[in-house]
FIVO-646000 format. One line per 4 residues: number of its first residue (from 1); their letters; for each residue x, y, z of N, C-alpha, C, O. Coordinates in steps of 0.1 Angstrom, whole numbers, padded with zeros to 4 digits. Layout:
! residues N
NUM = A = X:Y:Z:X:Y:Z:X:Y:Z:X:Y:Z; ...
***
This chain:
! residues 287
1 = XXXX = -0043:-0360:0090:-0045:-0345:0085:-0030:-0339:0087:-0025:-0340:0098; -0025:-0332:0076:-0013:-0324:0077:-0012:-0312:0070:-0001:-0307:0067; -0025:-0306:0065:-0026:-0294:0060:-0039:-0287:0061:-0049:-0294:0064; -0041:-0274:0060:-0055:-0267:0061:-0055:-0259:0048:-0049:-0247:0048
5 = XXXX = -0061:-0264:0037:-0062:-0256:0025:-0068:-0243:0027:-0076:-0241:0036; -0064:-0232:0020:-0069:-0219:0020:-0073:-0215:0007:-0065:-0218:-0002; -0084:-0208:0005:-0088:-0203:-0008:-0078:-0191:-0014:-0072:-0184:-0006; -0078:-0190:-0025:-0070:-0180:-0032:-0074:-0166:-0027:-0066:-0157:-0027
9 = XXXX = -0087:-0164:-0024:-0093:-0151:-0021:-0085:-0146:-0007:-0086:-0134:-0004; -0078:-0155:0000:-0073:-0151:0013:-0058:-0146:0010:-0051:-0143:0020; -0055:-0146:-0003:-0040:-0141:-0005:-0041:-0127:-0004:-0051:-0121:-0008; -0031:-0121:0003:-0030:-0106:0005:-0022:-0100:-0004:-0011:-0094:0000
13 = XXXX = -0025:-0100:-0017:-0018:-0095:-0028:-0027:-0086:-0037:-0039:-0089:-0040; -0021:-0076:-0042:-0027:-0069:-0052:-0020:-0068:-0065:-0011:-0060:-0068; -0025:-0079:-0073:-0017:-0081:-0085:-0015:-0070:-0095:-0005:-0070:-0102; -0026:-0062:-0096:-0025:-0051:-0105:-0015:-0041:-0102:-0008:-0037:-0111
17 = XXXX = -0015:-0038:-0089:-0005:-0028:-0084:0009:-0035:-0086:0018:-0028:-0091; 0011:-0047:-0081:0023:-0053:-0082:0029:-0054:-0097:0041:-0053:-0099; 0020:-0056:-0107:0024:-0057:-0120:0029:-0043:-0125:0037:-0043:-0134; 0024:-0032:-0119:0027:-0018:-0123:0041:-0014:-0118:0048:-0005:-0123
21 = XXXX = 0046:-0022:-0109:0060:-0018:-0104:0070:-0028:-0111:0067:-0038:-0116; 0082:-0023:-0111:0092:-0032:-0117:0104:-0036:-0108:0115:-0037:-0112; 0099:-0038:-0094:0108:-0043:-0084:0108:-0056:-0081:0115:-0060:-0072; 0099:-0064:-0087:0096:-0079:-0085:0090:-0083:-0072:0088:-0095:-0070
25 = XXXX = 0086:-0073:-0064:0080:-0075:-0051:0066:-0076:-0051:0060:-0070:-0060; 0058:-0082:-0040:0046:-0082:-0037:0043:-0072:-0027:0048:-0074:-0016; 0036:-0062:-0028:0033:-0051:-0017:0022:-0057:-0009:0011:-0061:-0014; 0024:-0057:0004:0013:-0059:0013:0007:-0047:0021:-0005:-0047:0026
29 = XXXX = 0015:-0037:0023:0014:-0025:0029:0021:-0015:0022:0030:-0018:0014; 0018:-0002:0023:0027:0009:0015:0041:0007:0019:0050:0010:0012; 0044:0003:0031:0059:0002:0036:0063:-0013:0038:0074:-0014:0044; 0057:-0023:0034:0059:-0038:0035:0056:-0044:0022:0046:-0043:0016
33 = XXXX = 0068:-0052:0017:0066:-0060:0005:0076:-0072:0007:0084:-0072:0016; 0074:-0081:-0002:0081:-0094:-0002:0084:-0097:-0015:0078:-0093:-0024; 0094:-0106:-0016:0098:-0111:-0029:0101:-0126:-0028:0108:-0129:-0018; 0097:-0135:-0035:0098:-0148:-0035:0111:-0152:-0043:0112:-0149:-0055
37 = XXXX = 0122:-0158:-0036:0134:-0161:-0043:0135:-0176:-0040:0137:-0181:-0029; 0135:-0183:-0052:0134:-0198:-0051:0124:-0203:-0042:0112:-0201:-0045; 0128:-0209:-0032:0119:-0215:-0023:0117:-0207:-0010:0111:-0213:-0001; 0121:-0195:-0009:0119:-0187:0002:0115:-0173:-0001:0117:-0168:-0012
41 = XXXX = 0111:-0165:0009:0107:-0150:0008:0117:-0142:0016:0123:-0146:0027; 0119:-0131:0010:0126:-0119:0018:0117:-0108:0018:0109:-0105:0009; 0118:-0100:0029:0108:-0091:0031:0115:-0077:0031:0126:-0075:0037; 0109:-0067:0025:0114:-0054:0025:0105:-0043:0032:0094:-0041:0029
45 = XXXX = 0111:-0037:0042:0103:-0027:0050:0110:-0012:0047:0122:-0010:0049; 0099:-0004:0044:0103:0010:0041:0094:0016:0030:0089:0008:0021; 0091:0028:0030:0083:0035:0020:0090:0033:0007:0102:0031:0007; 0084:0034:-0004:0090:0033:-0017:0097:0047:-0020:0092:0058:-0016
49 = XXXX = 0110:0047:-0026:0118:0056:-0029:0123:0064:-0016:0125:0076:-0016; 0125:0056:-0006:0129:0061:0006:0144:0066:0007:0147:0074:0015; 0151:0059:-0002:0165:0062:-0003:0174:0054:0006:0170:0046:0014; 0188:0055:0004:0197:0048:0011:0195:0050:0027:0193:0061:0032
53 = XXXX = 0196:0038:0035:0196:0040:0049:0183:0042:0056:0182:0045:0068; 0171:0041:0047:0158:0044:0052:0149:0031:0050:0137:0032:0049; 0156:0020:0049:0146:0008:0048:0154:-0003:0054:0166:-0001:0058; 0147:-0015:0056:0152:-0027:0063:0149:-0040:0054:0138:-0043:0048
57 = XXXX = 0160:-0048:0053:0159:-0061:0048:0157:-0071:0059:0164:-0072:0069; 0146:-0079:0057:0143:-0089:0067:0145:-0104:0060:0138:-0108:0051; 0156:-0110:0066:0162:-0122:0061:0168:-0120:0047:0166:-0110:0041; 0177:-0130:0043:0187:-0127:0032:0187:-0139:0022:0197:-0143:0016
61 = XXXX = 0176:-0145:0021:0175:-0154:0010:0184:-0167:0010:0192:-0171:0019; 0183:-0174:-0002:0191:-0185:-0005:0205:-0180:-0012:0206:-0169:-0016; 0215:-0190:-0012:0227:-0187:-0019:0223:-0183:-0034:0215:-0190:-0040; 0230:-0174:-0039:0228:-0168:-0051:0218:-0159:-0054:0216:-0154:-0065
65 = XXXX = 0210:-0155:-0043:0199:-0146:-0045:0203:-0130:-0043:0195:-0121:-0041; 0216:-0128:-0042:0220:-0114:-0040:0216:-0104:-0052:0212:-0093:-0049; 0218:-0108:-0064:0214:-0100:-0074:0200:-0096:-0075:0197:-0084:-0078; 0191:-0105:-0072:0176:-0102:-0071:0174:-0093:-0060:0167:-0083:-0061
69 = XXXX = 0179:-0095:-0049:0177:-0086:-0037:0182:-0073:-0041:0174:-0063:-0040; 0194:-0071:-0045:0200:-0059:-0049:0190:-0050:-0059:0187:-0038:-0057; 0186:-0057:-0069:0178:-0052:-0080:0165:-0047:-0074:0160:-0036:-0077; 0159:-0056:-0066:0146:-0051:-0059:0147:-0039:-0050:0138:-0030:-0049
73 = XXXX = 0160:-0039:-0044:0161:-0028:-0034:0162:-0014:-0041:0156:-0004:-0038; 0172:-0015:-0052:0172:-0003:-0060:0161:0002:-0067:0159:0014:-0067; 0153:-0007:-0072:0142:-0004:-0079:0131:0003:-0070:0123:0012:-0073; 0130:-0004:-0057:0120:0000:-0047:0124:0012:-0040:0115:0021:-0038
77 = XXXX = 0136:0014:-0035:0140:0025:-0027:0148:0035:-0033:0151:0046:-0027; 0153:0032:-0046:0161:0043:-0052:0176:0043:-0046:0181:0035:-0038; 0184:0053:-0053:0198:0054:-0050:0206:0041:-0051:0205:0034:-0062; 0213:0037:-0042:0223:0025:-0044:0214:0013:-0038:0219:0002:-0040
81 = XXXX = 0204:0014:-0031:0196:0004:-0026:0202:-0001:-0013:0203:-0014:-0012; 0208:0008:-0004:0216:0003:0008:0206:0005:0020:0201:0016:0022; 0203:-0007:0029:0195:-0004:0039:0200:0002:0051:0212:0005:0051; 0192:0003:0062:0197:0007:0074:0204:-0004:0081:0215:-0003:0088
85 = XXXX = 0197:-0017:0080:0202:-0029:0087:0196:-0041:0080:0188:-0039:0070; 0200:-0053:0085:0193:-0065:0081:0189:-0070:0094:0197:-0071:0104; 0175:-0075:0095:0170:-0082:0106:0166:-0096:0102:0159:-0099:0092; 0170:-0106:0112:0169:-0120:0108:0158:-0126:0116:0158:-0123:0128
89 = XXXX = 0149:-0134:0111:0139:-0142:0118:0147:-0154:0125:0145:-0157:0137; 0156:-0160:0117:0165:-0171:0122:0176:-0173:0113:0178:-0165:0103; 0184:-0182:0115:0197:-0183:0107:0199:-0194:0098:0211:-0197:0094; 0188:-0201:0095:0187:-0214:0087:0194:-0210:0073:0194:-0198:0070
93 = XXXX = 0199:-0219:0065:0205:-0216:0052:0198:-0209:0043:0203:-0200:0036; 0185:-0211:0042:0175:-0204:0032:0172:-0190:0036:0165:-0183:0029; 0177:-0186:0048:0173:-0172:0053:0186:-0164:0055:0185:-0152:0057; 0200:-0171:0052:0211:-0163:0053:0220:-0166:0042:0232:-0165:0044
97 = XXXX = 0215:-0169:0032:0222:-0175:0019:0231:-0164:0013:0242:-0168:0008; 0228:-0150:0015:0237:-0140:0010:0240:-0130:0021:0243:-0119:0019; 0238:-0135:0034:0240:-0126:0045:0253:-0119:0047:0254:-0107:0049; 0264:-0128:0046:0277:-0124:0047:0280:-0114:0035:0287:-0104:0037
101 = XXXX = 0276:-0118:0023:0280:-0110:0012:0274:-0095:0014:0281:-0085:0014; 0260:-0095:0015:0254:-0082:0016:0258:-0074:0028:0260:-0062:0027; 0258:-0080:0038:0262:-0072:0052:0276:-0065:0050:0279:-0054:0054; 0285:-0074:0043:0298:-0068:0040:0298:-0058:0030:0305:-0048:0031
105 = XXXX = 0290:-0060:0019:0290:-0050:0008:0283:-0036:0013:0287:-0024:0010; 0272:-0038:0020:0266:-0026:0024:0270:-0021:0037:0266:-0011:0041; 0279:-0027:0045:0285:-0025:0057:0273:-0019:0067:0273:-0007:0070; 0263:-0028:0070:0253:-0026:0078:0252:-0035:0089:0257:-0046:0087
109 = XXXX = 0247:-0033:0101:0245:-0041:0111:0234:-0052:0109:0225:-0050:0101; 0236:-0063:0115:0227:-0074:0115:0221:-0077:0128:0229:-0079:0138; 0208:-0078:0129:0202:-0079:0142:0195:-0094:0143:0188:-0098:0134; 0196:-0101:0153:0190:-0114:0156:0188:-0116:0170:0195:-0109:0178
113 = XXXX = 0179:-0125:0175:0178:-0128:0189:0191:-0135:0194:0197:-0144:0189; 0195:-0130:0205:0207:-0134:0211:0210:-0150:0211:0221:-0154:0209; 0200:-0159:0213:0200:-0173:0214:0205:-0178:0198:0211:-0189:0197; 0202:-0169:0189:0205:-0174:0176:0220:-0171:0171:0225:-0176:0161
117 = XXXX = 0226:-0163:0179:0239:-0158:0176:0250:-0168:0173:0258:-0166:0164; 0251:-0180:0181:0261:-0190:0178:0260:-0195:0163:0270:-0200:0158; 0247:-0194:0156:0247:-0199:0142:0251:-0187:0133:0252:-0189:0121; 0254:-0176:0138:0256:-0164:0130:0271:-0159:0132:0275:-0150:0125
121 = XXXX = 0277:-0164:0142:0290:-0159:0146:0302:-0170:0144:0313:-0169:0148; 0298:-0182:0137:0307:-0191:0134:0310:-0202:0144:0320:-0210:0143; 0302:-0202:0156:0306:-0211:0166:0298:-0223:0168:0303:-0232:0175; 0286:-0225:0161:0278:-0236:0164:0269:-0240:0152:0264:-0230:0145
125 = XXXX = 0267:-0252:0148:0261:-0258:0138:0247:-0261:0143:0245:-0265:0155; 0236:-0260:0134:0223:-0265:0137:0223:-0281:0138:0231:-0288:0132; 0212:-0285:0146:0212:-0302:0145:0209:-0305:0132:0205:-0296:0124; 0211:-0318:0128:0209:-0325:0115:0193:-0324:0113:0185:-0325:0122
129 = XXXX = 0190:-0323:0099:0176:-0323:0096:0170:-0336:0099:0177:-0345:0103; 0157:-0338:0096:0149:-0352:0097:0143:-0354:0083:0132:-0350:0081; 0150:-0360:0074:0146:-0363:0061:0135:-0373:0060:0129:-0375:0050; 0132:-0380:0072:0122:-0390:0071:0107:-0385:0072:0097:-0393:0072
133 = XXXX = 0105:-0371:0073:0093:-0367:0078:0087:-0359:0063:0095:-0356:0054; 0075:-0357:0063:0068:-0349:0053:0065:-0355:0040:0056:-0351:0033; 0074:-0366:0037:0070:-0373:0024:0074:-0366:0011:0071:-0372:0000; 0080:-0354:0012:0084:-0347:0000:0098:-0346:-0005:0106:-0350:0003
137 = XXXX = 0101:-0342:-0016:0115:-0343:-0022:0124:-0334:-0014:0135:-0338:-0011; 0119:-0321:-0010:0127:-0314:-0002:0131:-0320:0011:0143:-0319:0016; 0122:-0325:0017:0125:-0333:0029:0136:-0344:0028:0145:-0345:0036; 0135:-0352:0017:0144:-0362:0013:0158:-0357:0011:0168:-0364:0014
141 = XXXX = 0158:-0345:0005:0171:-0338:0002:0177:-0331:0013:0189:-0327:0013; 0171:-0329:0023:0174:-0320:0036:0188:-0324:0040:0195:-0314:0044; 0193:-0336:0040:0207:-0338:0045:0217:-0331:0037:0228:-0328:0042; 0214:-0328:0025:0224:-0320:0016:0223:-0305:0020:0232:-0297:0016
145 = XXXX = 0214:-0300:0027:0213:-0287:0030:0222:-0282:0042:0223:-0288:0053; 0229:-0271:0040:0239:-0266:0050:0233:-0264:0064:0222:-0259:0065; 0241:-0268:0075:0236:-0266:0087:0248:-0259:0095:0245:-0256:0107; 0260:-0256:0090:0271:-0249:0094:0268:-0236:0096:0259:-0231:0089
149 = XXXX = 0274:-0228:0107:0271:-0215:0109:0278:-0205:0098:0288:-0210:0093; 0273:-0193:0095:0279:-0182:0090:0286:-0173:0100:0284:-0175:0112; 0294:-0164:0097:0300:-0154:0105:0300:-0141:0100:0307:-0138:0091; 0292:-0134:0106:0290:-0119:0102:0299:-0110:0110:0298:-0098:0108
153 = XXXX = 0308:-0116:0120:0316:-0108:0127:0310:-0097:0135:0299:-0098:0140; 0317:-0087:0136:0314:-0074:0145:0300:-0067:0140:0296:-0058:0146; 0295:-0071:0129:0283:-0065:0124:0270:-0072:0131:0259:-0067:0129; 0272:-0083:0138:0261:-0088:0144:0258:-0083:0158:0267:-0082:0166
157 = XXXX = 0245:-0080:0160:0240:-0073:0171:0228:-0080:0177:0221:-0087:0169; 0224:-0080:0190:0214:-0085:0195:0200:-0076:0195:0201:-0064:0198; 0190:-0081:0191:0177:-0074:0191:0175:-0068:0205:0178:-0074:0215; 0170:-0056:0206:0169:-0049:0219:0160:-0057:0228:0149:-0062:0224
161 = XXXX = 0164:-0056:0241:0157:-0064:0251:0143:-0059:0254:0135:-0066:0259; 0140:-0046:0250:0127:-0042:0252:0117:-0045:0240:0106:-0039:0239; 0122:-0054:0230:0113:-0059:0219:0111:-0050:0209:0104:-0053:0199; 0117:-0038:0209:0116:-0029:0197:0125:-0035:0186:0134:-0043:0189
165 = XXXX = 0122:-0030:0173:0130:-0036:0162:0138:-0024:0156:0132:-0014:0152; 0151:-0024:0156:0159:-0013:0150:0153:-0009:0135:0151:-0017:0126; 0151:0005:0136:0148:0010:0122:0134:0007:0117:0131:0011:0106; 0126:-0001:0125:0112:-0003:0123:0103:0001:0134:0098:-0008:0142
169 = XXXX = 0101:0014:0135:0096:0019:0148:0081:0014:0153:0078:0014:0164; 0073:0009:0143:0061:0004:0146:0060:-0010:0149:0049:-0015:0153; 0071:-0017:0148:0072:-0032:0150:0078:-0035:0164:0085:-0028:0171; 0074:-0047:0169:0080:-0053:0180:0083:-0068:0176:0076:-0074:0168
173 = XXXX = 0094:-0072:0182:0098:-0087:0178:0092:-0096:0190:0091:-0092:0201; 0087:-0107:0186:0083:-0117:0194:0091:-0131:0194:0093:-0136:0183; 0095:-0136:0205:0103:-0148:0204:0094:-0160:0201:0086:-0164:0210; 0095:-0166:0191:0087:-0178:0186:0096:-0189:0181:0098:-0192:0169
177 = XXXX = 0102:-0197:0193:0112:-0207:0190:0105:-0220:0185:0093:-0220:0184; 0112:-0230:0183:0108:-0243:0179:0115:-0247:0167:0122:-0256:0167; 0113:-0239:0156:0119:-0241:0144:0134:-0239:0144:0142:-0246:0138; 0136:-0228:0151:0151:-0226:0155:0149:-0220:0170:0139:-0215:0173
181 = XXXX = 0161:-0222:0178:0159:-0217:0191:0157:-0201:0193:0150:-0196:0202; 0164:-0196:0185:0162:-0179:0185:0154:-0174:0175:0157:-0163:0170; 0143:-0181:0170:0136:-0176:0160:0127:-0166:0164:0121:-0167:0175; 0125:-0155:0157:0116:-0145:0161:0106:-0140:0149:0109:-0140:0137
185 = XXXX = 0095:-0136:0152:0085:-0130:0144:0083:-0114:0147:0085:-0109:0159; 0080:-0107:0136:0078:-0092:0139:0063:-0088:0137:0057:-0091:0127; 0059:-0082:0147:0044:-0078:0148:0041:-0063:0149:0048:-0056:0156; 0032:-0059:0140:0028:-0044:0140:0013:-0044:0144:0004:-0050:0138
189 = XXXX = 0011:-0038:0156:-0003:-0038:0162:-0012:-0030:0153:-0023:-0035:0150; -0008:-0019:0148:-0018:-0009:0142:-0026:-0014:0130:-0037:-0009:0126; -0018:-0023:0123:-0027:-0029:0112:-0027:-0045:0113:-0031:-0053:0104; -0021:-0049:0125:-0021:-0064:0127:-0015:-0072:0117:-0020:-0082:0113
193 = XXXX = -0003:-0067:0114:0006:-0075:0103:0017:-0081:0110:0023:-0076:0119; 0019:-0095:0106:0028:-0103:0112:0039:-0108:0102:0036:-0115:0092; 0050:-0105:0105:0061:-0111:0096:0065:-0124:0104:0073:-0123:0114; 0061:-0136:0100:0062:-0148:0109:0074:-0156:0106:0077:-0165:0114
197 = XXXX = 0083:-0154:0096:0095:-0163:0094:0089:-0175:0091:0079:-0176:0084; 0095:-0186:0097:0090:-0200:0097:0084:-0207:0107:0083:-0219:0108; 0079:-0197:0117:0071:-0202:0128:0057:-0209:0123:0052:-0218:0129; 0052:-0203:0111:0041:-0209:0104:0045:-0207:0089:0052:-0197:0087
201 = XXXX = 0041:-0215:0080:0042:-0213:0066:0030:-0215:0059:0021:-0222:0064; 0028:-0211:0047:0016:-0211:0040:0016:-0219:0026:0009:-0217:0016; 0026:-0229:0028:0027:-0238:0017:0033:-0251:0024:0039:-0250:0035; 0032:-0263:0016:0038:-0276:0021:0052:-0275:0017:0056:-0279:0006
205 = XXXX = 0061:-0270:0026:0075:-0267:0022:0083:-0281:0021:0094:-0280:0016; 0078:-0291:0024:0085:-0304:0022:0084:-0309:0008:0091:-0318:0004; 0075:-0303:0000:0071:-0308:-0014:0079:-0296:-0023:0077:-0285:-0020; 0086:-0300:-0033:0093:-0292:-0043:0080:-0286:-0051:0080:-0274:-0054
209 = XXXX = 0070:-0293:-0055:0059:-0289:-0064:0052:-0277:-0055:0050:-0265:-0060; 0049:-0281:-0043:0041:-0270:-0034:0049:-0257:-0032:0043:-0246:-0033; 0061:-0259:-0030:0070:-0247:-0028:0071:-0239:-0041:0072:-0227:-0040; 0071:-0245:-0053:0070:-0237:-0064:0057:-0232:-0068:0055:-0220:-0072
213 = XXXX = 0046:-0241:-0067:0033:-0236:-0071:0027:-0228:-0061:0017:-0221:-0065; 0030:-0227:-0049:0025:-0218:-0038:0011:-0220:-0036:0004:-0210:-0034; 0006:-0232:-0038:-0008:-0235:-0033:-0010:-0232:-0018:-0003:-0236:-0009; -0020:-0223:-0017:-0022:-0217:-0003:-0027:-0227:0008:-0038:-0232:0007
217 = XXXX = -0019:-0231:0018:-0023:-0239:0027:-0016:-0234:0042:-0005:-0229:0042; -0023:-0237:0052:-0017:-0233:0066:-0010:-0245:0072:-0016:-0255:0073; 0002:-0243:0074:0011:-0253:0079:0019:-0249:0092:0021:-0237:0093; 0023:-0257:0100:0033:-0254:0111:0046:-0252:0103:0047:-0253:0091
221 = XXXX = 0058:-0251:0112:0070:-0249:0106:0075:-0260:0097:0071:-0272:0099; 0084:-0257:0087:0089:-0268:0079:0094:-0281:0087:0104:-0281:0095; 0088:-0293:0084:0090:-0303:0093:0104:-0308:0095:0109:-0311:0106; 0112:-0309:0083:0125:-0314:0083:0136:-0306:0090:0147:-0311:0091
225 = XXXX = 0132:-0294:0094:0142:-0286:0101:0137:-0279:0113:0142:-0269:0117; 0127:-0287:0120:0121:-0282:0133:0124:-0293:0143:0119:-0304:0144; 0134:-0288:0152:0138:-0299:0163:0130:-0298:0176:0131:-0307:0184; 0124:-0288:0179:0116:-0286:0191:0102:-0284:0189:0098:-0273:0188
229 = XXXX = 0094:-0296:0188:0080:-0294:0185:0070:-0288:0196:0060:-0281:0193; 0074:-0290:0210:0068:-0285:0220:0069:-0270:0219:0059:-0263:0221; 0080:-0265:0217:0081:-0249:0216:0074:-0245:0203:0068:-0234:0204; 0076:-0252:0192:0068:-0248:0180:0054:-0247:0183:0048:-0237:0178
233 = XXXX = 0049:-0256:0190:0034:-0256:0193:0030:-0242:0201:0020:-0236:0198; 0038:-0239:0210:0036:-0226:0219:0038:-0215:0210:0031:-0205:0213; 0046:-0215:0202:0047:-0203:0193:0036:-0201:0183:0032:-0190:0179; 0031:-0212:0178:0018:-0211:0170:0007:-0205:0179:0000:-0196:0175
237 = XXXX = 0005:-0211:0190:-0006:-0206:0199:-0004:-0191:0201:-0014:-0183:0201; 0009:-0187:0204:0010:-0173:0207:0007:-0164:0195:0002:-0153:0196; 0011:-0170:0182:0008:-0161:0170:-0007:-0161:0168:-0013:-0151:0163; -0014:-0172:0170:-0028:-0173:0168:-0036:-0163:0178:-0045:-0156:0174
241 = XXXX = -0031:-0161:0191:-0037:-0153:0199:-0036:-0138:0195:-0045:-0130:0200; -0026:-0134:0187:-0026:-0121:0183:-0037:-0117:0172:-0040:-0106:0169; -0043:-0128:0167:-0053:-0125:0157:-0049:-0117:0146:-0056:-0107:0143; -0039:-0120:0140:-0034:-0110:0128:-0045:-0110:0116:-0052:-0119:0113
245 = XXXX = -0043:-0098:0111:-0052:-0094:0098:-0043:-0100:0086:-0049:-0107:0077; -0029:-0099:0086:-0021:-0102:0076:-0009:-0109:0080:-0002:-0105:0089; -0004:-0121:0073:0008:-0127:0078:0017:-0129:0064:0012:-0132:0053; 0029:-0126:0066:0038:-0129:0055:0047:-0140:0061:0053:-0137:0072
249 = XXXX = 0049:-0152:0055:0057:-0162:0061:0069:-0164:0053:0070:-0158:0042; 0079:-0172:0058:0091:-0174:0050:0088:-0182:0036:0096:-0181:0027; 0077:-0190:0037:0075:-0199:0025:0060:-0198:0023:0051:-0200:0032; 0057:-0195:0009:0043:-0195:0006:0039:-0179:0004:0046:-0170:0008
253 = XXXX = 0027:-0179:-0001:0021:-0164:-0004:0015:-0159:0010:0010:-0166:0019; 0018:-0146:0011:0011:-0139:0022:-0004:-0139:0022:-0010:-0138:0012; -0010:-0141:0034:-0025:-0143:0035:-0031:-0133:0044:-0024:-0126:0051; -0043:-0132:0043:-0051:-0122:0051:-0064:-0125:0053:-0069:-0134:0046
257 = XXXX = -0071:-0119:0063:-0086:-0120:0064:-0090:-0131:0074:-0083:-0138:0081; -0104:-0132:0074:-0111:-0141:0085:-0107:-0157:0080:-0104:-0165:0089; -0106:-0159:0067:-0103:-0174:0065:-0090:-0178:0070:-0088:-0189:0075; -0081:-0169:0067:-0066:-0171:0072:-0066:-0172:0088:-0061:-0182:0093
261 = XXXX = -0073:-0164:0095:-0074:-0164:0110:-0080:-0178:0113:-0074:-0185:0121; -0091:-0182:0107:-0097:-0195:0111:-0088:-0206:0109:-0087:-0214:0118; -0081:-0207:0098:-0070:-0217:0096:-0060:-0216:0106:-0056:-0226:0112; -0055:-0205:0110:-0045:-0203:0121:-0051:-0208:0134:-0043:-0214:0142
265 = XXXX = -0062:-0205:0137:-0069:-0210:0149:-0070:-0225:0150:-0068:-0231:0160; -0073:-0231:0139:-0074:-0247:0138:-0060:-0252:0140:-0058:-0261:0148; -0050:-0246:0133:-0036:-0250:0135:-0033:-0251:0149:-0029:-0261:0155; -0035:-0238:0156:-0031:-0238:0170:-0038:-0249:0178:-0032:-0255:0187
269 = XXXX = -0050:-0251:0176:-0059:-0260:0184:-0054:-0274:0182:-0052:-0281:0192; -0053:-0278:0169:-0051:-0291:0165:-0034:-0293:0162:-0029:-0300:0153; -0027:-0286:0168:-0012:-0285:0162:-0006:-0300:0162:-0001:-0303:0152; -0007:-0307:0171:-0001:-0320:0173:-0006:-0329:0161:0002:-0337:0156
273 = XXXX = -0018:-0328:0157:-0024:-0337:0147:-0020:-0331:0132:-0015:-0338:0124; -0021:-0317:0131:-0019:-0312:0118:-0004:-0310:0115:0001:-0312:0104; 0003:-0306:0125:0018:-0300:0121:0029:-0311:0126:0039:-0313:0119; 0027:-0318:0136:0037:-0326:0142:0038:-0339:0132:0028:-0346:0130
277 = XXXX = 0050:-0342:0127:0052:-0352:0118:0053:-0366:0125:0060:-0367:0136; 0048:-0376:0121:0049:-0389:0126:0064:-0395:0123:0070:-0394:0113; 0068:-0401:0133:0081:-0408:0131:0093:-0400:0129:0103:-0404:0123; 0092:-0387:0134:0105:-0379:0134:0113:-0381:0146:0108:-0383:0157
281 = XXXX = 0126:-0380:0144:0136:-0382:0154:0134:-0372:0164:0138:-0374:0176; 0127:-0360:0161:0126:-0349:0171:0112:-0348:0177:0108:-0339:0184; 0103:-0359:0173:0090:-0359:0179:0085:-0372:0182:0075:-0376:0177; 0094:-0380:0190:0090:-0392:0193:0077:-0394:0200:0070:-0404:0199
285 = XXX = 0075:-0383:0208:0062:-0382:0217:0060:-0369:0220:0070:-0361:0222; 0048:-0364:0220:0045:-0349:0224:0038:-0349:0237:0029:-0358:0239; 0042:-0340:0246:0034:-0340:0257:0023:-0328:0258:0016:-0327:0267
***
């Protein structure tokens, strides 16, 4: 077993309201929306029409997604669409594709967990992927994906040690390593909303078809880019213990409600069976 199917009724989307807007996003809360850009999601935090400096971009998409992010930001927030900052869940290529371009253009700070900084300041590459896992085309193509670091220079800052999130006053960051050593998820207690990055995903990211069709399934982190499965297991258990009402992941549709939580509970309980790939160089055995 390597997936937990979810019903479409668990999708946390208001298609009528989304269709009425022209920013291309899917709104999950009045101040939280996301947009699918190719195989990955970026998240926008802030009230609509907030204006420059009053919103936050979470993650920075794949290479070439700059125009879509700019267009969505201008349409959603008005003025020039310039945020207060960029917050990263982690630094894999599909989450920092236009990070250098946008942070330079907007001249804004970039916040990430300090353990993730070597991959964002040009000093360290990620370990190679594991194309032998998952059985899908994206997994087989993963050796072609960039693992080298980007460098955002002096704009790079550590997330605060007190777990607050800059310019996102209701959110706290949670260290959820495994997929990346400095991976974080963002949690808001008042409405139990979790921005999970790739600690969990809601589609079979190894498969091109699933990544495009967005069939709702509960999964652990993408198999081909996860080097520490023991840490990933503990991160999923920590996320499940929060009992979120809504989750936005880096890949797949946002999900909510009891059916989502039941699937997350099952994933946490049976993680080694459901999520850990057989034959991976990074999971020869699990303790």
